[in-house]
C-alpha positions as CSV (number, residue, x, y, z in Angstrom):
1,M,1.9,38.7,-8.8
2,K,3.6,35.3,-8.5
3,K,5.5,35.8,-11.7
4,T,6.7,39.2,-10.4
5,L,7.9,37.7,-7.2
6,I,9.8,34.9,-9.1
7,A,11.4,37.5,-11.3
8,L,12.5,39.6,-8.3
9,L,14.0,36.6,-6.6
10,T,15.7,35.5,-9.8
11,L,17.3,39.0,-10.1
12,T,18.5,38.8,-6.5
13,A,20.0,35.4,-7.1
14,T,21.7,36.5,-10.3
15,A,23.2,39.5,-8.6
16,A,24.6,37.3,-5.9
17,G,25.4,34.4,-8.3
18,A,29.1,34.5,-7.6
19,Q,28.4,33.7,-3.9
20,T,26.0,30.8,-4.6
21,P,27.6,27.6,-3.3
22,E,28.2,24.9,-5.9
23,N,25.8,22.5,-4.2
24,A,23.1,25.1,-3.7
25,Q,23.2,25.6,-7.4
26,R,23.0,21.8,-8.0
27,L,19.8,21.8,-5.9
28,I,18.4,24.8,-7.8
29,D,19.2,23.2,-11.2
30,A,17.8,19.8,-10.2
31,Y,14.3,21.1,-9.4
32,P,13.5,23.8,-12.0
33,D,9.7,23.5,-11.4
34,M,10.3,24.9,-7.9
35,H,11.9,28.1,-9.1
36,L,14.3,28.1,-6.2
37,T,16.9,30.8,-5.6
38,Y,19.8,31.3,-3.2
39,N,20.2,34.4,-1.1
40,D,22.0,35.2,2.2
41,N,22.6,31.5,3.1
42,K,19.0,30.6,2.4
43,I,17.2,28.5,-0.3
44,V,14.2,30.6,-1.2
45,F,10.9,29.5,-2.7
46,P,8.7,31.8,-4.8
47,D,6.3,32.4,-2.0
48,G,9.1,33.8,0.2
49,T,9.7,30.6,2.3
50,A,13.4,30.6,3.1
51,I,15.3,27.5,4.4
52,T,18.8,27.8,5.9
53,Y,21.4,26.3,3.6
54,D,24.2,25.9,6.1
55,D,23.5,26.0,9.9
56,G,27.2,26.1,10.6
57,K,27.0,23.2,13.1
58,K,29.4,20.3,13.2
59,K,27.5,17.0,13.4
60,D,28.4,13.4,14.2
61,F,27.2,10.8,11.8
62,K,23.8,10.1,13.4
63,T,23.0,13.8,13.9
64,L,24.0,14.4,10.3
65,L,21.3,12.0,9.2
66,D,18.5,13.1,11.7
67,Y,19.1,16.9,11.6
68,S,20.5,17.6,8.2
69,D,20.7,21.1,6.8
70,I,20.7,21.4,3.0
71,E,24.5,21.6,2.8
72,D,24.8,18.3,4.7
73,M,22.9,16.5,2.0
74,F,26.0,16.9,-0.2
75,S,28.6,16.0,2.5
76,M,29.0,12.4,1.3
77,T,29.9,10.9,-2.0
78,Y,27.5,9.1,-4.3
79,D,29.8,7.0,-6.4
80,T,28.3,5.3,-9.4
81,A,31.6,3.6,-10.2
82,A,32.3,2.0,-6.9
83,G,31.7,-1.7,-6.5
84,K,30.6,-1.2,-2.9
85,P,30.4,1.9,-0.7
86,G,33.1,2.9,1.7
87,Y,32.6,3.1,5.5
88,L,29.7,5.4,6.4
89,E,29.3,6.6,2.8
90,D,25.5,7.1,2.8
91,C,25.0,9.9,0.3
92,G,21.2,10.4,0.0
93,R,20.2,9.0,3.4
94,S,20.5,12.6,4.6
95,R,17.6,14.9,3.8
96,N,16.6,18.3,5.1
97,E,13.1,17.8,6.4
98,A,12.0,21.4,5.9
99,L,13.0,21.3,2.3
100,F,11.2,18.1,1.4
101,R,8.1,18.9,3.3
102,K,7.9,22.3,1.5
103,M,8.4,20.6,-1.9
104,Y,6.2,17.5,-1.5
105,G,3.8,18.1,1.4
106,N,3.8,18.7,5.2
107,S,1.4,15.9,5.9
108,A,0.1,12.6,4.4
109,A,-3.0,14.4,3.2
110,E,-0.9,17.1,1.4
111,V,1.4,14.6,-0.2
112,Q,-1.6,12.5,-1.4
113,K,-3.1,15.5,-3.3
114,N,-0.2,15.2,-5.7
115,L,0.0,11.4,-6.0
116,V,-0.7,9.8,-9.4
117,R,-0.7,6.0,-10.2
118,I,1.9,4.5,-12.4
119,D,1.4,1.2,-14.1
120,W,4.3,-0.8,-12.8
121,F,4.4,-4.4,-14.1
122,G,0.8,-5.0,-13.3
123,Q,0.7,-2.9,-10.1
124,Q,-0.6,0.7,-9.7
125,L,2.1,2.5,-7.7
126,P,1.2,5.9,-6.2
127,V,4.0,8.4,-6.9
128,T,4.1,12.2,-6.6
129,K,3.8,14.3,-9.8
130,V,5.8,17.1,-8.1
131,N,9.1,17.7,-9.8
132,G,8.1,15.2,-12.5
133,A,9.0,12.2,-10.4
134,N,6.0,10.3,-11.9
135,K,7.2,10.9,-15.4
136,Q,10.7,9.7,-14.6
137,L,9.4,6.5,-13.0
138,R,7.1,5.9,-16.0
139,A,10.2,6.2,-18.3
140,I,12.1,3.7,-16.1
141,C,9.2,1.2,-16.4
142,N,9.1,1.6,-20.1
143,E,12.8,0.9,-20.4
144,L,12.7,-2.1,-18.1
145,K,9.8,-3.7,-19.9
146,N,12.1,-4.4,-22.7
147,K,14.2,-6.6,-20.4
148,P,12.0,-9.5,-19.4
149,E,14.9,-11.3,-17.7
150,L,14.8,-8.6,-15.0
151,K,11.1,-8.7,-14.2
152,K,11.4,-11.0,-11.1
153,Y,13.3,-8.2,-9.4
154,L,10.7,-5.6,-10.1
155,L,7.4,-7.3,-9.0
156,K,5.7,-6.7,-5.7
157,A,7.0,-3.2,-5.4
158,S,5.8,-0.5,-2.9
159,S,5.9,3.3,-2.9
160,F,4.0,5.9,-0.8
161,N,3.9,5.4,2.9
162,W,3.8,8.3,5.4
163,R,6.1,7.2,8.2
164,Q,9.4,7.8,10.0
165,V,12.5,5.8,9.2
166,R,12.6,2.9,11.5
167,G,14.5,3.7,14.7
168,A,15.3,7.3,13.5
169,N,14.0,10.8,14.0
170,R,13.3,11.6,10.4
171,M,10.7,10.9,7.7
172,S,11.2,8.2,5.2
173,A,11.5,9.2,1.5
174,H,8.4,7.1,1.0
175,S,6.5,9.7,2.9
176,Y,6.9,12.1,0.0
177,G,5.9,9.8,-2.8
178,I,9.4,9.9,-4.3
179,A,10.7,6.4,-3.3
180,V,10.1,2.9,-4.6
181,D,11.0,-0.4,-3.1
182,I,11.3,-3.3,-5.5
183,N,10.9,-7.0,-4.8
184,V,12.0,-7.7,-1.2
185,A,12.5,-11.4,-2.0
186,N,15.6,-10.5,-4.1
187,S,16.9,-7.7,-2.0
188,D,19.2,-7.1,1.0
189,Y,19.1,-4.7,3.9
190,W,22.0,-4.0,6.2
191,L,20.2,-4.9,9.5
192,W,18.9,-8.1,8.1
193,K,22.4,-9.2,7.2
194,N,24.0,-7.7,10.3
195,P,21.5,-8.1,13.2
196,G,22.2,-6.0,16.3
197,K,24.7,-3.7,14.6
198,Q,24.6,0.0,15.2
199,E,24.9,2.9,12.8
200,T,28.7,3.3,13.2
201,D,29.6,-0.4,13.4
202,S,31.4,-2.1,10.6
203,I,29.1,-4.3,8.6
204,K,29.2,-6.8,5.7
205,Y,27.9,-5.8,2.3
206,A,25.4,-7.8,0.3
207,N,23.5,-7.2,-3.0
208,R,21.5,-9.3,-5.5
209,I,20.0,-6.5,-7.6
210,P,21.4,-6.5,-11.2
211,M,23.3,-3.3,-12.0
212,E,21.4,-3.0,-15.2
213,I,18.3,-2.1,-13.1
214,V,20.4,0.4,-11.1
215,R,21.7,2.2,-14.1
216,V,18.2,2.7,-15.6
217,F,17.0,4.2,-12.3
218,E,20.0,6.5,-12.0
219,K,19.7,7.6,-15.6
220,H,16.3,9.0,-14.6
221,G,17.3,10.8,-11.4
222,F,16.7,8.0,-8.8
223,I,19.5,7.1,-6.4
224,W,19.9,3.5,-5.2
225,G,20.1,2.4,-1.6
226,G,22.6,-0.2,-2.6
227,R,25.2,2.5,-2.9
228,W,24.9,3.2,0.8
229,Y,27.2,1.7,3.4
230,H,24.0,1.0,5.3
231,Y,22.6,-0.7,2.2
232,D,18.9,-1.0,1.3
233,T,19.1,-2.7,-2.1
234,M,15.4,-2.7,-2.8
235,H,15.2,1.1,-2.4
236,F,15.3,3.8,-5.1
237,E,14.4,7.4,-4.5
238,Y,14.1,10.5,-6.7
239,R,17.0,12.7,-5.8
240,P,18.3,14.4,-9.0
241,E,20.3,16.9,-7.0
242,I,22.6,14.0,-5.9
243,L,23.1,12.8,-9.4
244,N,23.2,16.3,-11.0
245,K,26.9,17.1,-11.1
């Protein structure tokens, strides 16, 4: 029955393929295990769950972050070539809550059912196996083990934590088991460096994480918080749709 439903949805998507927005297709291609399709302004799951792609609403910066539709997730630029991000360029901070809850779990207990432990430089980090995030993190670890000079940046990492983003009305990526924070002692966070600043204020950029680490994470589908204007240089999260161009 499930295979039949997937086949029917795939046929519908194929028939409407010319109308599938480019970024909707990026999302579909990034998560093949989900068997997503696009139909009538909706991203559709095999069980029939349909999530609005574009709600048609104009949003200011803060609303864009807290109440993102799926289209909004692609409204900023993730620039792997830039030395530092431009003003309010926070590609990846915006997530559609309904989409991520459907993929990874609607509660801490649901997410935990799919967590597996990855040996990360002597730690056991819990990471979701959904969408192969655990496999990608294991590949990252295997690559970085060959670079002992980088080890100090990678120790004392953290991962799963079901919580809201501090001071915001949205869940942290850590809630879904798709995010890793590496060593805080060698990291920088925009509010630590710019105390009292608000989301739309101008801030000074800082980073001490070697780009060699960043490139390995990005190679395996993880975006880096150091490419955000509101930088969080310890933070990496599995977002292949952002990197899948």
